[in-house]
N, C-alpha and C positions, 0 to 999 in steps of 0.2 A: 677525399677518401678513395682508396683503391681497393677493389675486391678481386681476388684471384680464384680461379677454379683449378684445384690441384688434382692431377690425375690420380686415380685410385691407388696405384702401386706406390706413388710418391707419398700420398697421404698415409698409407699403411706404414711406410718407413718413418715418416715424421711422427706418427702416433707412438711407434715403438721407442724411438729415441727420446721423445719427450717424457714418456713414462719412466724410462730408465734414469733420466736426469731429474725426475720429480719436478718438472715445470710444465706449463701449459704448451699446447701445440703453437698457439699464437706467439708466445714468448720465444720458443725455440726457432720458429720460422722468422720472426723479426730479427733475432740475433744473427741467423744465417744470412739473411738478406743484407743486413748492415755490414757484415764481414765481406760478403761478395762485392758490394758496392765500393767499399774501401779498397779492396784488391784491384778492382777495375779502375778506380781513380788513380791509384799508384801506378798501374800499368800504363795508362794513358799519359800520365805525367812523364814517366820514364821514356816512353816513345817520343813524346814531344821534344824532350831534351836530347835524345839520341839523334833526332832529325836536325836539330839546331847544330849539334856537333858535326854531323855530316856536311852541313852547309857552311861550316866554318864560323858560325855565329856564336858558338859556345866553346870555351877552352876546357881542356881536361888537364889533370895533373897526374903524372906518372906515379904509380904506387910507391916506387922506391923514393921519390922525392917527398911524398907524404910521410913515410917512415923516417927518413932522414931528418925532416923538420921536427917531427914528434920527438925523436931521440934528442935532438939539440935543445928543444924546449924543456925537456924533462931530465936532462943530465944534471948530476950534482956538481956544483962548482966548488 
């Protein structure tokens, strides 16, 4: 279990938002933390892939090729 000390101004903002959303401060804070962690995980994954591309370990596909393939796959015959 982790406990956080929230600075007074941040706690005031959290209280106001939670009241407006009709949820508890804990629920609001947990949701915000979950969203933040997901964003950070996505960022780190993108950074890792970008570094692999720079090292030549990962291939990219030009946007035009993706669109062309999509159009070919979805054209009526």
